[in-house]
Each structure stands twice: as structure tokens, then as C-alpha cells.
N, C-alpha and C positions, 0 to 999 in steps of 0.2 A: 678484489681485482684490482689492475695496474691504471691508475691516472691518466697513463700516457697515451694518448687517442693518434698520433700519428703510424701512417702507415704509408709501407709503399705504395708506389706508383703502379696503374694496373701495368704497365710495358714490362716493369720489373717483375711480377706476378705471370705474365705471359709469356716471358723469356727462360725463366726456370720453372715455367709448366712445360713448355716446350721442350726442354731439355732434357726432361724428366719423362715426357712421353717420348722422345728419340731414344735413349738409353733402353728404355724398359723393354721398347720395339727393336732395337738389338740384341738385346738378351733375351728377349720370345724367340728371336727368329734362330739365336743360335743354340740355343736349348733344343729347341725342337728338330733342326736341318741342320747342324756342324758334325751331327755322330758325338761316336766316344772320340772327344777330344779334352783338351782340359780348359776349357770356355768356362766352365764353373768354377774357375779358381780367380776369374775376374769380381765375383760379387761382392768381396770386400770394397774393392775400389769403386763400385756401384753405391754399395751404402756409403762410403765414406763422401762422394759426389752428393747425394741424394742429402746428405746433414749439411753437407756447405750451401746447396741451395737454401736448406732450409733459414740456415746463418743468414743468408744475403737477403732473404725476405721478411726477417723478423722487424718487428713493429718497433723493437726498443733492445738495447743492449747492454741491460739493469742488474743488477748484481741477483735479485729474485729471479730473475728469468735461466740466470746462470746456474742459481743455486737447484732452481727444480732439472734442470738438465743434468749437473751432479749428482743429486738422489737419484734419480733416475738409473744413471749409470750406473752406480754404486749397487743399489739395490736391485736391480738385472743382473751385475756381474755376481753379487752374493747367492742371492737365491739360487743362479744356477749352479755356484761352487757347489753349493749343500746338495743340490739337488744330483748334480754329475757324480759327486763323492760319494755318497750316502746313500739315494735314492730317496731319502726321506720327502723332499718336494717334488711335483711332477710324476716322479715314478721313476723307472731304470731305463736307463740312455747315457749315450755317449757321445760326443762329436768326434768326428771326422778330421781331415788336415785341409780339407779346403775352405775354411772359412778364417786360414792364418793363423798366426801367433797366439798362442795360448797362456791363460795366467791360469794355473795350479785346474787344468783342463778342459777350461772354457775359455773361445777366443775374445780377445777384448774387444771385436765389433761387435760380439754380442749385445756388448754394452748401449753402442750407437744403436744398435737396432730396437733395444729397450725406452731410447729415447726417443726416436720418430716413431715408434709403434704408440705409446701413450700419448706423443702431443701431438701425433697425429689424430687419435679416435676422440683426446680433448676438445680438439680445432673441426673436428666435424660434427662432433654433438653441441658446438657452441653456435657452427652453422645453422644447423637445425633447427635448434632452438629460439635464435636472435629472427629466425623465417616466421616460426608458425609458433612459438613459445606463447606469445602476446593473443595470439589469435583466438588459442582455444583458451585462456585463462589463467595459466599457468603463476602461480606466487615466485617471487623471489627466491624461497626456498625448496618450492617444487622446482622449481628451474634447477639450479643446485643440485639435487635431488637426482633428479634425472640426468644431467651430465654427469655424475659421477656413476651410475648405475648404467645408466645404457650406452656410456660409454665403455666401463668394464664389459659388459655383455658384446660390442665392438669388438674389444681386442681379445675374445675368447673366439668369437666369428674366426677373426682373421688367421689364428691360429691352426683353427680347423681346417680354414683354407689352403692354409699354408705346409701341415705337417704333413701329407702325402710327397710335398714335391721336394722339401727339405731332403725326407728319409729317400727319394728316389735320385738326388743329386749327390746325397752323400753329406749331408751338411750334418747330420744326428742320426744314430739309428737309437732302435729300444728292443728291449728283449721282450719280443711280443707284440701282442697288441698294443697301439697306443690306448692305457687306460683315460677313466672318466675323470681321476683325481688329476691330473694332465690341466684338461679345461678350469676346474675347479679352482685349482691354484692360481691359474692364469686370471681370473676374476676376481680373488681373493687378496692377490699381489697387487692387481689393477688397482681396485678401490682405492687404498690410501694414497697412493699416485697422481691417480684424478683428483681427488680431494686437496692435495695442494697444486696440484694443476687449476685450477678454480679457482684459488688464493692470487695466482702472478698470471692469471689469462690479462691478456689487454682486451681494453673495451670493444674494439672493433677484431673479430674472428682471421686469423691468418688464412684466408684464401689458397692460398699455396700448400699449407699443410692437409689443408682437406683437397686437396686437388691431389695430391701425393697418395693419401691414405686411398684416396677412390682409383689412383692410377697401380698402386702396387698389388690392392686386391683383384683388380680385374685382372693385371697381371700372374698371379698365381694363379685363378681361379680359370684361365686360360691353357697355364701348364698343366692345371690337376686332372683336368678336361683331355688335353690331346697328347701329354709327355707320355 
């Protein structure tokens, strides 16, 4: 665990959270009421903005946290390339052109999305465990186990919420129904990435990453319900 205990001010967290809420609200209104427009093509810009806000609220900009981001990005891109080109991982699916420029059939913004999802799941579990882990008597080892395994389940849940929306917006498409194998792969791939997160996480959770995960999950849940 990182020894750097410095945290961004509450004002910085509130500003970043407010911006995230604003842009996701605009996105929600656009997707639900703009009709058949090119509004969905703004998705990469939104993801880049969220990543920028995450960097703005980081506790530290050390080599180890940047290494974590790089590993998440490369891992995400690599497994998606295997998936789209072979069908061996996740199942038989292909990306559309909505998410922007691609590398070997995978939009590079997907690597950023992997960073946001994994860091968000890890930070969310860290907030939960720091709030309730001690009160229920979890040991340090069980705390790390819960962070990794329950964080991987959160990643699967997030993907499950997002999948129908992504298909509707032509982010990607499946040849047939979404297979259970897709969610199994999300779970298994998330585990080592969250193990790495458990090693580099700050002593104090990143509250913005926690807020952003909830905002994005609620955003896709509303779109899944009403789109």
C-alpha cells in the first residue's frame, strides 16, 4: 500500500464530482431525447474527461500508480484484441465506429475504460471496507481478499448493466445473445488487476473514483431502463 497519505481537498472532490454529474446528465438527456443523432459519438470525449478528472483527484502521481494505469490499459486492450479477433475471450463480438479510432479492431478508448472501471471498482470496495470492514472484524488478509473478489464481482455487475446500452448505441455488437462466458472473463481478468490495485492503493480511498463509479453505474442503469 502506498505510504503517501495526502488527499485532495473536499472542494476538489466536489468540483470533479459536480462536473461528472453534469456531463452524465447531459449525456442522459441527449441519449433519451435527442433522437437519431450523432450524440453517441461524444462518448470518447466523455471518457477522456472522466479520466482527466480522476487524474485531477489522485492522491499521488507516483510511478506505481502510473504503472497500474498502464497495466490496466495494456491488459484491457490486449484481451479485447484477442476477443474481437479470435472470439476466444468474451465471445463473438465486434466494435462499431462510435468509440473512435481503433488499434487492431479495438478502439483505444476502451483501454481508458478498463482503467476507469477497475480503479473505480477497487476504490469503491476500499471505501466500503474502510467503513464497515473493521466493525465486522475483517483481518487484513480478508480485507484484501474481499477487495479483490468483491471488486471483480462489481466489475461484472457494471458490465451486465452496460451491455444492453452499449449494443443499443452501437458501441459493439454480438453474434447472438451475450454469453455467460463474457461475464466469466470479466471476472477472471479483473482479479489480477485488482490484486495489483490492492498493492498500489492509497491509504485513504479516492472518493471521486467511488463517486464516479456510482454515477456511471446509475447512468447506464437509467439508460438500460428507459432507452
